[in-house]
N, C-alpha and C positions, 0 to 999 in steps of 0.2 A: 774774503777778509779774515785774517787770523788774529788770535789774541783776544777774541771776544767770546762770551759764553754762548754755547749752542742752545742751552736750556735756560729759560728765564721764568722761574716760579713767581717773580714779582708781578707778572701779568695778571695772575689770579688774585692780586691784592690791590689792583690799580684804582678801583672805585668801590663805593659802597654797594652798588648793585652787583658787581662781580663777587665781592666778599660775601654778600648775603647768599648768592647762588651756591657757592661752594662751601659754606659753613658746615663743619662736621658736627657741631653740637648745638642743640636748640633747647630753649626753655619755654614752657607753656604754663599759664596760670594753673591748669589742672594738675600739674606736677608739684605744686607748692602747698604746704600745710602750715597754717598759722597757729603757733602755740599761744594760749591765752590763760591768764591768771584771773580767777574770780574770787574776790574777798568777801567773806561772810560779814554781813552787816554794814558794808561800806555804803556811804551816802553819796560819795563822789569818787571819781577815779583817783588813785593814789600813785603818783609818779615813782618809778624805780630809779634811784639816783645813778646807779651804775649802768643802767640801760636806757639812755635818753630816748624818749619817744615810746617807751613801753610802760604800761600801767597795770596795777591791780584793778580790775574792773569791778564796778557794781553789777548787780544782776541786769539792770536796765542797759548800761553801756555795753555789757557783754552781748546782749541780744542785738544791739545795733551793730556791733562788730561782726556778728554772725551774718546778719542781713547783708552787710557790705561784702563779706566773703562770698556769699551767694552771687551777688551782682557782678563781682569781679571774676567769677568762674574758678575760684580756688578749688583745690582738691578736697580740702577739709580743714577742720580746726581741731587742735589737740588741747583739751581742757585740763587745767590744774586748779585744785581748790586750795584756798587759804583760809583755814578755820580760825575762829577766835579763841578756841580752847583745844588743848591736846592732852593726851594721856599716854601711859606706858605702852598700851597695845593699839593705839590708833583707832579707837572705836568709832570716831567720827567718819571714818572711811566706809563703814557699813551702814550707817544711819541713813534711811531713805530721805530724811530731811536734812542731812549733812550738806554742806555747801557744794561739794563736787557733784553729788547726785542731783541736787536741785538745779545746778548749772547745766547738767546734761539735759534734763527735762526742758529747761528754758530753750536751749539751743535747738533741740529736736522740734520743739513747738514752733520756733522761728523758721527753721530751714526745711523741715519736712525731709523729703528724700532728695532735695536739690543739692545737698552738701553732706559729706560724711562727717558725722560728729564722733570724734575720737576722745578717749579718756585715758589719762595716766593711771595705771594700776600699780600703785606703790604706796607704802605707808609713811614715807619720810616726811610728807607735809603734815601728817596727823599725829606723829609720835612726839612725846615730850623730850625724848633723847635725840631725835632727828635721824635715826637710822631707818633703813628701808625695811626692817623686820623687827619682830619682837626679840627681846633679850632674854638669855638664860640667867641662871643664878650667878654665873661668873661674869656677867655683863657682855657676853658675846652674842652676836646675832644667831638666833636659833633657826636654822634653815627650815626644818620640817614643821615646826610650830607656825612659822610664818606662812608656809604653803597653805595651811588650813584656812588662814585668814584671806589669803589671795583668792582662794576658790570662792569664798563668800563674797568677796569684793567684786569679782568678775560678774557674778550673778546680780549683785546690787546695781552695778553699772549697766548691765544689759537690761535689767528691769526698768531702769530709768530711761532707756531708749538708745543707749550708745550703739552706734553701728560697728565701731571698732574699739577694742580694748587693747591697751599697750602695757603688758607686764614689763616693768622697767627695773625691778629690784635686784636682778642678777642672782636670784636664788636658784639653786639646782633643782630642776624639775618643775619650775613655775608654769611653763607653757602647758605641760601635760595635765597638771591638776586643774588649771583654769579651763582647758578644753573639755575635760571630763565633766566639770561642774556645769559649764554652759550647756553641754549636750543633755545632761541629765535633767536640767531645768527647762529644756525645750528650746533653747536659743541656738539652734543648729546653724543659723545663718550669721551669727555674730562673728566678725572677723577678728583674728588675733594678729596684731603687729608686734612681734617680739623684739624687745631691746636685747638683741642677741649678743652684740659686741659692744660693751660699754666699759670704757676705761676710767680708772681712778685719776681723773684729769684735774690739773690746776685751772683749766678754763671754765669749770663749773662755778667759779666764785660768784659772779653776779646773780646767778640763779638762786643762790642761798638767800640773797636779799629779796628776790622776787617772791619766794614762798615763805619768808620769815622763818627760815630754817633754825632749828634748835640744836643742830649737830655740834658736838664736841668731838675732836679727834678726826678720824678719816674713815673711808670705806674700803681700804686696801684689802681687807680680808675677803671681800666678795666681788668688788669690781676688778677689772683686769689691769695687769701691769702694763704701763705704757711702753716698756721695753720689749714686750712680746708682740710677735707679728702673726703671720698667717696660720701657723700651726695651732696656736691657742684660739684664734678667731674662728677658724674653720671647724674646729672641734665643737665650739659653742653653737654655731649655726646648724651644723649637722644634727646635734641633739635637739634643738628647738624645732627644726623641720620634722624630725621623726616624731616629736610629741604633738605636732599639729599646727605649728605656726603657718600662717598664710602669707605673711611678709616678714622679712627680717631687717633689722636696723643696725647701723654702725653709728656710734656716738662717742666722742665728738666727730666732726667731719674733717676740718682743715688739716689738723696734724696727723690724720689717719687716712689720707687719700689713697695711699698704697693699700690699705686694708679694704677700703671700699672696692677697689679694683679686683683684689683677690677674691673677695666674697662674690662680687658680680660674676666673675668668671667661673666660680665653683658651683653656684646654686641655680636652680631652675624656678625660683619664686622671685617676686619683685623685691628689690632692695631699696630701703630708705636710708637716708643719712640725716642726722640732726646737726644743723648749723647752730651751735649752742651759744649761750649767753656771753661767754668770754670772747668768742670770735666776733660776735656782734659789737661788743663794747670796744674792742680794739679798733675796729674800723670807724666807729662813731667818734671815739676820742681823737684819732688821727685826723679825721675830717674836721672836727671842731677846732683843731689847732691849725687848720689850713695846710696840712702836710700832704693830703691826697685829695683827689676828686671823689667826693662821696658816692655819687650815683654810679660812676664808672667802676669804683671799687666794689660796690654792692653786686653789680652784674657780673664782674669778673670773678668774684668769690663764688657766686651761685653757679656760674658756668664751669668753674673748676670742679665743683662737686658733681655736676652732671657728667662732665667729661671723664671723671674717674669711674663712673658707672652707676651712680645712683639714679633709680627710676623716679624717686620721690624725695623731696627735700622739706624737712621741717625747718622753718626759718622765721624769725621775728620780722623780717623784711617782706613776708609773703604778699601782703596787700600792696605795699609800695612797689614791689617788683612787678606785680601784675599790671599796675598802672603804667609803669615805665615801659613794659613790653607793648602795651596797647598804643603808646605814643610813638613807638618806633616801627610800627608795622607799615 
């Protein structure tokens, strides 16, 4: 018989069992990291209006979320502190009783070694001007003065028990100074997950609400230009790996899937990607309007990030995705 196809790829799509057998990309709970916001002095969780379903936690509800993350088999939690007071140099980031360091201790106490407790290593939540570093007399971010604080911050977080620290401020040399400080303080096993490729993105908007950001202006002088591709990105990851990064991250994820792939193909360390607040908010808003199937959109989003090459995904859907995965096994 002529005129019919000799090859029929549709055979491998004909049933759920066949599709499952030949699926090229998988997601497991261990590959997901849950970002969490812990607010100083909060008596009850505070809803983040631009991120439905996400809250600024109290210390107690944060502990419960950590316990749930352990039960779900997540890879880790990434902690952000929301302090009640800020200053020009972000001194709350170094205070052993500051909210982030306290939240780290709480999480480690709850999870032990059953879950990686990760901490954001940046000053933006703690500075009155909202920048990721201290400012010079002209109001510009002072890279090298900021590095000195990052080194102390890394030791403070490791002393609180953090298994992984995440330098995220995009200061030149940040990984090297943190690694040196950790090693000198005896924290040889503390892992550094470097925010190596971080763009000055419009999709960070809801995060500013989540951490009560004081930022005026933008961060274009230190975060990367969205118009730049692999050349800029690979230069950054090469520098961070040379300085001692154990993992590297691309942030945001969805608008930069091409960058995730280029980084994955270029390096021999694990690659993380951050499915950020604006990406979360877009799906939630479209689903709330009935325009998309929410659960399918969540899983398709996370699958796309894995397919691009991310070994690990930071996502506000981590706990829910783990539950969805368990239901579909």
